[in-house]
C-alpha positions as CSV (number, residue, x, y, z in Angstrom):
1,M,0.0,0.1,0.0
2,K,2.7,2.4,1.0
3,R,4.5,1.5,-2.4
4,I,1.4,2.4,-4.3
5,I,1.0,5.8,-2.4
6,Y,4.5,6.8,-3.0
7,L,3.8,6.1,-6.7
8,F,0.6,8.2,-6.7
9,A,2.6,10.9,-5.0
10,G,5.3,10.9,-7.6
11,L,3.0,11.0,-10.6
12,V,1.3,14.2,-8.7
13,F,4.9,15.8,-9.0
14,I,5.7,14.9,-12.3
15,L,2.2,16.0,-13.7
16,S,2.6,19.3,-11.9
17,G,6.2,19.8,-13.0
18,C,4.9,19.5,-16.4
19,R,2.0,21.5,-16.3
20,K,3.2,24.8,-17.7
21,K,4.6,22.5,-20.9
22,L,1.2,21.2,-21.2
23,E,-0.2,24.7,-21.4
24,L,2.1,25.7,-24.3
25,S,0.5,26.8,-27.4
26,N,0.4,24.0,-30.3
27,P,2.3,25.6,-33.2
28,N,0.3,23.6,-35.5
29,L,-2.8,24.6,-34.7
30,Q,-3.5,28.4,-34.6
31,T,-6.1,30.0,-31.9
32,T,-8.1,32.8,-32.1
33,A,-5.8,34.8,-29.6
34,D,-3.0,33.8,-32.2
35,F,-4.6,34.8,-35.6
36,W,-5.7,38.1,-36.8
37,K,-2.5,39.4,-36.4
38,T,-1.1,40.0,-40.0
39,R,-2.3,41.5,-43.3
40,E,-2.3,37.9,-44.9
41,Q,-4.7,36.7,-42.1
42,A,-7.3,39.3,-42.7
43,Y,-7.3,38.5,-46.2
44,A,-7.4,34.8,-45.2
45,G,-10.3,35.6,-42.9
46,S,-12.4,37.3,-45.7
47,T,-11.5,34.4,-48.1
48,A,-12.9,31.8,-45.6
49,I,-16.2,33.4,-45.7
50,Y,-16.5,32.7,-49.3
51,N,-15.4,29.3,-48.8
52,A,-18.7,28.9,-46.7
53,L,-20.8,29.5,-49.9
54,T,-19.6,26.4,-51.6
55,V,-20.6,23.5,-49.0
56,D,-23.5,21.2,-49.2
57,G,-26.2,23.6,-47.3
58,T,-25.3,26.8,-49.4
59,Y,-24.7,26.7,-53.0
60,M,-23.0,23.5,-53.6
61,R,-26.3,21.3,-53.7
62,S,-28.9,21.6,-51.1
63,F,-29.9,25.1,-51.1
64,P,-30.5,25.4,-54.8
65,G,-32.3,22.2,-55.3
66,L,-34.7,22.7,-52.3
67,T,-35.3,26.2,-53.4
68,D,-35.8,25.2,-57.2
69,S,-38.3,22.3,-56.2
70,R,-40.7,24.9,-54.4
71,G,-41.4,26.7,-57.7
72,D,-44.0,25.8,-60.2
73,D,-41.2,25.2,-62.7
74,F,-39.3,22.3,-61.0
75,T,-40.5,19.1,-59.3
76,G,-38.7,16.4,-57.1
77,D,-38.0,13.1,-59.2
78,S,-35.8,11.1,-56.7
79,P,-35.9,8.1,-54.5
80,W,-34.4,10.6,-52.0
81,L,-37.7,11.6,-50.5
82,D,-36.5,15.0,-48.7
83,L,-35.9,16.2,-52.4
84,V,-39.7,15.2,-53.5
85,L,-41.4,16.1,-50.2
86,T,-39.9,19.7,-50.3
87,G,-41.4,20.3,-53.7
88,E,-44.8,19.0,-52.3
89,F,-44.5,21.2,-49.3
90,I,-44.6,18.5,-46.6
91,I,-41.1,18.3,-45.8
92,P,-40.7,17.4,-42.1
93,S,-38.8,19.4,-39.6
94,T,-36.5,16.5,-39.2
95,S,-35.2,16.7,-42.8
96,A,-31.2,16.4,-43.1
97,P,-31.1,18.7,-46.2
98,V,-33.3,21.7,-44.5
99,F,-30.8,21.1,-41.2
100,W,-27.9,21.7,-43.8
101,I,-29.0,24.7,-45.1
102,W,-29.9,26.3,-41.9
103,R,-26.2,25.1,-40.6
104,D,-24.1,26.2,-43.4
105,H,-25.8,29.7,-43.7
106,Y,-25.0,30.2,-40.2
107,L,-21.6,29.0,-41.0
108,I,-21.5,32.1,-43.2
109,V,-22.7,34.3,-40.6
110,N,-20.3,33.1,-38.0
111,R,-17.2,33.5,-40.4
112,A,-18.6,37.0,-41.4
113,N,-19.0,37.9,-37.6
114,Q,-15.4,37.1,-36.9
115,V,-13.9,39.3,-39.8
116,L,-16.1,42.2,-38.8
117,E,-15.1,42.2,-35.2
118,H,-11.3,41.2,-35.5
119,V,-10.4,43.1,-38.9
120,S,-12.2,46.5,-37.6
121,K,-9.5,46.6,-35.0
122,Y,-6.5,46.3,-37.1
123,P,-4.2,49.4,-37.2
124,E,-3.2,51.3,-40.3
125,S,0.4,50.1,-39.9
126,V,-0.8,46.7,-40.7
127,L,-3.8,47.2,-42.9
128,S,-4.3,50.2,-44.8
129,T,-8.0,51.9,-44.4
130,Q,-8.7,51.2,-48.0
131,E,-7.9,47.4,-47.5
132,K,-9.6,47.3,-44.4
133,N,-12.9,48.8,-45.7
134,R,-13.1,46.5,-48.6
135,I,-12.6,43.3,-46.3
136,L,-15.1,44.6,-44.1
137,G,-17.5,45.5,-46.9
138,Q,-17.3,42.0,-48.2
139,A,-18.0,40.5,-44.7
140,Y,-21.1,42.7,-44.7
141,F,-22.2,41.6,-48.1
142,L,-21.7,38.1,-47.6
143,R,-23.5,38.2,-44.1
144,G,-26.4,40.2,-45.8
145,L,-26.8,37.7,-48.6
146,A,-26.9,34.9,-45.9
147,Y,-29.5,36.4,-44.0
148,Y,-31.3,37.4,-47.3
149,N,-31.4,33.5,-47.8
150,L,-32.4,32.6,-44.6
151,A,-35.2,35.1,-44.6
152,T,-36.8,34.1,-47.8
153,T,-36.1,30.4,-46.7
154,F,-37.4,30.2,-43.2
155,K,-39.1,33.7,-42.8
156,I,-38.2,34.0,-39.3
157,V,-34.5,33.4,-37.7
158,P,-32.2,34.3,-35.1
159,V,-29.9,37.6,-35.9
160,I,-26.5,37.1,-34.8
161,T,-24.1,40.0,-35.3
162,K,-21.2,39.0,-33.0
163,V,-18.9,36.3,-32.0
164,A,-20.2,34.2,-29.3
165,E,-18.4,34.8,-25.7
166,T,-21.0,33.4,-23.3
167,P,-22.8,30.0,-23.0
168,E,-26.0,32.3,-23.4
169,D,-24.8,33.5,-26.7
170,Y,-25.2,30.0,-28.4
171,F,-28.9,30.2,-27.6
172,A,-30.1,33.2,-29.5
173,A,-33.6,34.1,-29.8
174,T,-35.7,34.4,-33.0
175,A,-35.9,37.9,-34.3
176,T,-38.8,39.6,-35.2
177,E,-39.4,39.6,-39.3
178,D,-38.9,43.4,-39.4
179,D,-35.6,43.1,-37.2
180,L,-34.4,40.5,-39.6
181,W,-34.8,42.3,-42.8
182,N,-33.8,45.6,-41.0
183,Q,-30.5,44.0,-40.4
184,I,-30.3,42.8,-44.1
185,I,-30.9,46.4,-45.4
186,S,-28.4,47.7,-42.7
187,D,-25.4,45.0,-43.9
188,L,-26.0,45.6,-47.8
189,K,-25.9,49.3,-47.1
190,A,-22.6,49.0,-45.1
191,A,-21.2,46.8,-48.0
192,E,-22.3,49.2,-50.7
193,A,-20.4,52.0,-49.1
194,N,-17.1,49.9,-48.6
195,L,-16.8,47.9,-51.7
196,P,-15.1,49.2,-55.0
197,I,-17.0,48.8,-58.3
198,S,-14.0,46.5,-59.7
199,Y,-10.7,44.8,-57.9
200,A,-8.8,45.5,-61.1
201,N,-7.0,48.4,-60.0
202,V,-7.2,48.3,-56.0
203,D,-4.1,48.4,-54.0
204,G,-4.0,45.1,-51.9
205,L,-3.6,41.5,-51.9
206,D,-7.0,41.4,-53.6
207,K,-5.8,43.3,-56.6
208,G,-7.2,41.6,-59.7
209,E,-9.2,39.0,-57.9
210,I,-12.3,37.9,-59.8
211,G,-15.3,36.9,-57.7
212,R,-15.1,39.1,-54.7
213,A,-18.2,40.9,-53.7
214,T,-18.5,44.6,-55.5
215,Q,-20.4,47.6,-55.0
216,G,-22.8,46.5,-57.9
217,A,-23.5,43.2,-56.0
218,A,-24.3,44.9,-53.1
219,S,-26.5,47.7,-54.7
220,G,-28.4,45.0,-56.6
221,L,-29.0,42.7,-53.5
222,L,-30.0,45.7,-51.4
223,G,-32.9,46.6,-54.2
224,K,-33.9,43.1,-54.3
225,A,-34.3,43.1,-50.5
226,Y,-36.1,46.4,-50.8
227,L,-38.6,45.0,-53.6
228,Y,-39.3,42.0,-51.6
229,R,-40.6,44.2,-48.7
230,K,-42.5,46.1,-51.2
231,D,-40.5,49.1,-50.5
232,Y,-40.8,50.3,-54.0
233,T,-39.2,54.0,-53.6
234,N,-36.0,52.9,-52.1
235,A,-35.9,49.9,-54.4
236,G,-36.3,52.1,-57.5
237,A,-33.5,54.4,-56.1
238,Q,-31.3,51.3,-55.9
239,F,-31.9,50.0,-59.3
240,Q,-31.7,53.7,-61.1
241,K,-27.9,53.3,-60.0
242,F,-27.2,51.1,-62.9
243,F,-28.9,53.3,-65.5
244,T,-27.7,56.7,-67.2
245,G,-26.4,59.1,-64.6
246,G,-25.9,56.3,-62.0
247,P,-22.7,55.3,-60.3
248,L,-23.1,51.9,-61.8
249,A,-24.1,53.1,-65.5
250,G,-22.3,51.0,-68.0
251,V,-20.6,48.6,-65.7
252,Y,-23.0,45.8,-66.5
253,S,-24.9,44.6,-69.7
254,L,-26.6,41.7,-71.1
255,M,-24.7,39.0,-72.5
256,Q,-25.7,38.5,-76.4
257,D,-25.8,34.6,-75.7
258,Y,-28.1,33.7,-72.9
259,R,-26.4,30.4,-72.7
260,D,-23.2,32.1,-71.5
261,N,-24.5,32.8,-68.2
262,F,-24.1,29.1,-67.3
263,R,-21.1,28.1,-68.8
264,D,-18.1,27.4,-67.1
265,F,-15.8,29.1,-69.6
266,K,-17.8,32.3,-69.8
267,E,-17.8,33.1,-65.9
268,N,-17.8,36.4,-64.1
269,N,-18.9,38.0,-67.2
270,A,-20.4,41.4,-68.1
271,E,-23.9,40.2,-66.9
272,S,-22.9,38.9,-63.6
273,L,-23.3,40.9,-60.4
274,F,-22.5,38.1,-58.1
275,E,-21.6,34.5,-58.4
276,V,-20.3,31.8,-56.3
277,Q,-17.0,30.4,-57.5
278,F,-16.5,26.6,-58.3
279,T,-13.6,24.8,-60.0
280,E,-13.2,21.1,-61.0
281,G,-9.8,21.3,-59.7
282,Q,-7.9,18.0,-58.2
283,G,-8.2,16.6,-55.1
284,S,-10.0,13.5,-53.3
285,D,-12.3,15.4,-50.4
286,I,-15.6,16.5,-51.8
287,N,-17.0,19.6,-49.7
288,W,-20.3,17.9,-48.3
289,C,-19.8,19.6,-45.0
290,C,-17.9,22.5,-43.3
291,D,-14.3,22.2,-42.7
292,P,-12.1,21.9,-46.0
293,T,-8.6,20.0,-46.0
294,A,-5.7,20.3,-48.2
295,S,-7.2,17.8,-50.6
296,W,-10.6,19.5,-50.3
297,K,-12.6,20.1,-53.9
298,Q,-14.2,23.3,-54.8
299,V,-16.9,21.7,-56.8
300,Q,-20.7,21.7,-57.0
301,A,-23.0,18.7,-57.3
302,I,-26.0,20.6,-58.9
303,S,-24.9,19.3,-62.0
304,V,-25.0,15.6,-61.4
305,T,-28.3,16.3,-59.2
306,Y,-30.1,18.2,-62.1
307,G,-28.4,15.9,-64.8
308,M,-30.9,13.9,-67.0
309,E,-31.5,10.0,-66.6
310,G,-28.9,8.0,-67.9
311,A,-26.4,11.0,-67.6
312,G,-27.0,12.1,-63.9
313,F,-29.0,11.5,-61.0
314,S,-32.2,13.2,-62.4
315,D,-33.2,14.0,-59.1
316,Y,-35.4,16.9,-60.3
317,L,-37.6,17.5,-63.5
318,P,-38.9,20.8,-65.2
319,T,-42.8,20.8,-65.3
320,R,-44.6,20.3,-68.3
321,W,-45.9,24.1,-67.6
322,I,-42.8,25.7,-67.9
323,Y,-41.9,23.8,-71.0
324,N,-45.4,25.1,-72.4
325,E,-44.5,28.4,-71.3
326,Y,-41.9,28.8,-73.7
327,K,-43.8,27.6,-76.4
328,K,-46.2,30.5,-76.2
329,E,-44.8,33.1,-78.1
330,K,-42.4,32.9,-81.2
331,T,-39.4,35.0,-82.0
332,V,-39.3,37.5,-84.5
333,D,-38.2,35.1,-87.1
334,G,-40.7,32.5,-86.2
335,K,-38.8,30.0,-83.6
336,D,-39.4,29.0,-80.1
337,D,-37.8,31.1,-77.4
338,P,-34.1,30.3,-77.5
339,R,-33.8,30.0,-73.7
340,M,-36.0,26.7,-73.7
341,L,-33.2,24.8,-74.9
342,V,-30.7,26.3,-72.5
343,T,-33.0,25.6,-69.7
344,I,-34.8,22.6,-70.6
345,A,-33.2,19.5,-72.5
346,S,-35.9,18.0,-74.8
347,Y,-36.2,16.4,-78.0
348,E,-36.8,18.9,-80.6
349,P,-36.2,17.8,-84.2
350,A,-37.5,21.2,-85.2
351,D,-34.5,23.0,-83.9
352,N,-32.1,20.5,-84.8
353,S,-31.8,19.5,-81.0
354,V,-31.6,15.9,-81.1
355,L,-28.5,15.5,-78.9
356,A,-28.0,15.3,-75.2
357,Y,-24.5,15.4,-73.7
358,T,-23.3,15.3,-77.3
359,R,-24.9,11.9,-77.8
360,P,-28.1,11.1,-79.7
361,W,-31.4,11.5,-77.7
362,W,-31.4,8.2,-75.8
363,N,-34.6,8.8,-73.4
364,P,-38.4,8.9,-74.4
365,D,-39.1,11.6,-77.0
366,T,-41.6,13.1,-74.9
367,A,-39.5,13.3,-71.6
368,I,-37.9,16.8,-70.6
369,Y,-34.9,17.4,-68.2
370,P,-33.1,20.4,-66.7
371,R,-30.2,21.3,-68.7
372,K,-29.6,24.8,-67.0
373,Y,-26.5,24.2,-64.7
374,T,-25.4,20.9,-66.3
375,N,-22.5,20.1,-68.4
376,D,-25.2,19.2,-71.1
377,G,-25.8,22.8,-70.9
378,V,-22.3,24.1,-70.9
379,G,-21.2,22.5,-74.3
380,N,-17.8,21.4,-73.1
381,G,-18.2,17.8,-74.6
382,K,-18.7,15.8,-71.5
383,T,-21.0,12.7,-72.2
384,T,-22.4,12.3,-68.8
385,E,-22.0,13.9,-65.1
386,V,-19.7,12.9,-62.3
387,A,-20.7,12.9,-58.9
388,A,-19.9,16.3,-57.3
389,Q,-17.3,17.2,-60.3
390,S,-18.5,20.3,-61.7
391,G,-16.9,23.6,-61.8
392,I,-19.8,25.5,-63.2
393,N,-20.2,28.9,-61.2
394,Y,-23.8,29.7,-59.3
395,R,-25.0,32.9,-60.7
396,V,-26.7,34.8,-57.8
397,L,-27.6,37.9,-59.3
398,R,-27.5,38.9,-63.0
399,Y,-28.2,42.3,-64.7
400,A,-31.2,41.0,-66.5
401,D,-32.8,40.7,-63.1
402,I,-31.8,44.5,-62.3
403,L,-34.0,45.4,-65.5
404,L,-37.1,43.2,-64.8
405,M,-37.1,44.2,-61.0
406,Y,-37.0,48.0,-62.3
407,A,-39.6,47.5,-64.5
408,E,-41.6,45.7,-61.7
409,V,-41.0,49.0,-59.5
410,L,-42.1,51.3,-62.4
411,N,-45.4,49.4,-62.6
412,E,-46.1,49.3,-59.0
413,Q,-45.5,53.0,-59.0
414,N,-48.2,53.6,-61.4
415,K,-45.5,54.2,-64.5
416,T,-46.6,51.1,-66.5
417,P,-45.6,52.8,-69.8
418,E,-42.2,53.4,-68.6
419,A,-41.9,49.4,-67.7
420,Y,-41.8,48.4,-71.3
421,S,-38.4,49.6,-72.3
422,Y,-36.7,47.8,-69.5
423,I,-38.6,44.3,-70.2
424,Q,-37.7,44.8,-73.8
425,Q,-34.0,44.6,-73.3
426,V,-34.4,41.3,-71.9
427,R,-36.9,40.3,-74.7
428,D,-34.6,41.4,-77.5
429,R,-31.9,39.1,-76.5
430,A,-34.5,36.2,-76.7
431,R,-35.4,37.6,-80.2
432,L,-39.0,38.1,-79.0
433,P,-41.3,40.9,-80.6
434,D,-41.8,44.4,-79.2
435,L,-44.0,44.1,-76.3
436,A,-45.1,47.7,-76.8
437,T,-46.3,46.6,-80.2
438,V,-48.0,43.1,-79.4
439,K,-49.7,44.2,-76.1
440,P,-49.8,48.2,-75.9
441,G,-51.4,49.8,-73.1
442,M,-51.4,47.3,-70.6
443,T,-52.8,48.0,-67.1
444,Q,-50.9,47.6,-64.0
445,A,-52.6,44.2,-63.1
446,Q,-52.0,43.3,-66.7
447,M,-48.2,44.1,-66.6
448,R,-47.7,42.2,-63.2
449,D,-48.9,39.0,-65.1
450,Q,-46.9,40.0,-68.1
451,L,-43.8,40.4,-65.6
452,A,-44.5,37.0,-64.0
453,H,-44.5,35.5,-67.3
454,E,-41.1,37.2,-68.1
455,R,-39.4,36.4,-65.1
456,A,-40.4,32.8,-65.2
457,L,-38.9,32.5,-68.6
458,E,-35.7,34.4,-67.9
459,F,-35.0,32.8,-64.6
460,A,-36.4,29.3,-64.7
461,I,-34.2,26.9,-62.4
462,E,-32.4,29.6,-60.9
463,G,-33.9,29.6,-57.5
464,Q,-36.1,32.6,-58.1
465,R,-39.6,31.6,-58.7
466,I,-40.7,30.3,-55.3
467,N,-39.3,33.8,-53.9
468,D,-41.2,35.5,-56.6
469,L,-44.4,33.5,-55.6
470,I,-44.0,34.6,-52.0
471,R,-43.7,38.1,-52.4
472,W,-46.4,38.4,-54.9
473,G,-48.8,36.7,-52.3
474,W,-49.9,34.1,-54.8
475,F,-50.2,31.3,-52.3
476,Y,-53.0,33.5,-50.6
477,D,-54.8,34.5,-53.6
478,P,-57.3,31.9,-54.4
479,A,-57.4,32.5,-58.3
480,K,-53.4,32.4,-58.3
481,L,-53.3,29.2,-56.0
482,A,-55.5,27.4,-58.6
483,E,-53.3,28.8,-61.2
484,L,-50.2,27.3,-59.5
485,K,-52.1,23.9,-59.0
486,S,-52.6,23.9,-62.6
487,H,-49.0,24.4,-63.0
488,D,-47.6,22.0,-60.7
489,R,-49.7,19.3,-59.0
490,D,-47.1,19.6,-55.9
491,F,-49.1,22.7,-55.0
492,N,-52.3,20.4,-54.2
493,S,-50.4,19.4,-51.0
494,W,-49.6,22.9,-50.0
495,T,-51.3,24.3,-46.7
496,P,-50.8,28.0,-45.0
497,G,-47.3,28.4,-44.1
498,K,-45.8,25.5,-45.9
499,E,-44.3,27.7,-48.5
500,Y,-41.3,28.0,-46.1
501,L,-39.0,25.6,-45.0
502,P,-39.6,24.4,-41.4
503,I,-37.1,25.4,-38.5
504,P,-35.0,22.4,-38.2
505,Q,-36.6,20.2,-35.1
506,G,-33.0,19.7,-33.6
507,E,-32.5,23.2,-33.3
508,L,-35.8,23.9,-31.7
509,D,-34.9,21.0,-29.0
510,V,-31.6,22.4,-28.0
511,N,-32.4,26.0,-28.1
512,K,-35.5,27.0,-26.2
513,N,-35.1,30.7,-27.4
514,L,-35.8,29.7,-30.9
515,K,-39.5,29.8,-32.1
516,P,-41.1,27.6,-34.8
517,N,-42.1,29.3,-38.0
518,P,-45.2,29.1,-39.9
519,A,-43.9,25.8,-41.7
520,N,-43.4,23.9,-38.4
521,G,-47.3,24.0,-37.9
């Protein structure tokens, strides 16, 4: 017994003697206290926020899919029931993809909060004021974008604007809808004030870097946020910045070829205000979750998820309604709307479209599939999709959207005649007839329906339709709801509140300050 006591006493002495060594910092693992010291670390922190845009719950796969599927232009066609039930508005709050969207958007928020907190304290001797402002502006923009997506997806969520310091900070309460949108607008205003129009000639480590958020991205998304909230005065003021006399006039323009907006070799083009950067690259680890490694790939899986039967997973299909919508109006030379075959893969001998993925059409002649955001739509010669291997950038905001949103603002301000010219710019690219000639003198109500049609054709399968339907109030208008049901039978199972995704049940279980949203009912 005495020997054991001595041995124990010896161990206590040894351990106490080693205590200081055990508390030394691990040189291979930096802490927050060790980081945020150098100019390079400030830039690295900014880049890390962008990194969070490329994981499963943001733009890599689940967020585009679960957003598209709730529109009347897209429907689930997958053995993975989460993808089907989301489109049918009956997805349970225990759904894994729904949780991933929540988790990964708060990953953006958390990283943005760290940058805003730490980089704002950098002295001029380490980071110039101009560089600091750009880095902070990007953090504001990306946090604003994250909250915009959370607001349009879940309606009400917690607003977290600082790095957690106490246990209570990890259990944030649900904010009011007004507070949430006020935060979005505040963030985007701060971003707009601090971001450059271009990085081509800035002075810093980010000089010439394409893909970083710009003043145009912030201005456009801010206008979109105002429009979502039906603040037409402020929305109009934002969009006017892109036209004659505005600070962004001439910076953006429509690409001549609509397909260039979805090709991997025409990325970050004149029409793009902001897009998420993906690349095929080399590596072995796929970015399904959150923490990259040296072998991590910055690829997206939308392409294989949307890819047609026999070439991809074919987890979703365009609705027959959107296909028919493209057929409603012929071009000035008597052809189908050219956007149809960019958006939808269908067997169209009259248009010499009998190939898919460079191969002769192999599916039923009457079948239709997504083409936008697939390698079939890129024209890169690939004959099939490989799981999570696509490098096609995801376009978050395009100049075409600015044009159509401004037309909508003008119509809502009882300036319907002025809306025609902005719509026509988008129609001209599609070689559609002059709207003022074929439909002159439309009333405000008629123009609303026309804009709904124009937006459906221009932005099908781009994660836009469900947000448009919600902000237009179509779910709660009996006539419009009946119309939606005729477009897509998924809407037959919609019940009030279910137009949003539910707050994840696991979050509600652990955070008693979190409130359910209407979709949890």
